[in-house]
Structure formats: structure tokens, C-alpha cells
C-alpha positions, 0 to 999 in steps of 0.5 A: 296722825295725832297718836294714842294716848299711853296708859298709864303703867307703873315702872313695875308694870313696864318692867315685866311689860319689857321682859316678856317682850324680851324672852318673846325677842330672845326665841325670834332672834334664837329660832328663826335668825341665828338658826344657820349659827352652828355653835350653840353657845355662840347662836345664844349669845347673839340672840341674848345679845340681840334682845337685850337691845334698847327698846326706843318705841313704847308705843309699839311695846304696847301695840305688841302687847295689845295684839298678844293679848288679842292673839290668846283670848280668841286661842281661849275662847275657840278651845271654849269653844271646840269644848261646848261642841258636841263630839262629830259623829263619823258614819 
């Protein structure tokens, strides 16, 4: 199966994308993977270490970004449509 060509992003754009993913990954690790850790400092350190691992597949990073943007666009559209609707009457 042929892979789609990677978009041409500058080094700064890749850096920003990776930074956003690392923040996202840290939150997941902290809230989910290490939630049973009782020591807050150890929990923080483990989540930080796990989220700082090298990103091996840039294509997956782009896929995460696309899905994230699509989800945000859908949320914005839902908020806009809910603002435009008249309030429902309660009888």
C-alpha cells in the first residue's frame, strides 16, 4: 500500500507539533498509566520520562495531528450550531 507523501513542514513546525504531542502524551501517562503511583513526584517523573521518548514515526504524529484538528473543528461547528439554534421551549 503506497504511503501518502509527508507534507513539507519546516523544522520549527515539526518542533511545535512534537511539543504539542509530548504535552498530550504526558497528560495521558500522568492521568492513566501511572494513576496508581502514590508518590506524586515519582508519578510526575515516570510520566515525564515516558513522554520524552523519541518519536519514531512521523507519519503517525501527522495522523494524530490530523485527527486532533478534525475533532477540534467538529467541536467548534457543534458550538456554533448550538448558539444559532433558538432555545427549546419547555412545556
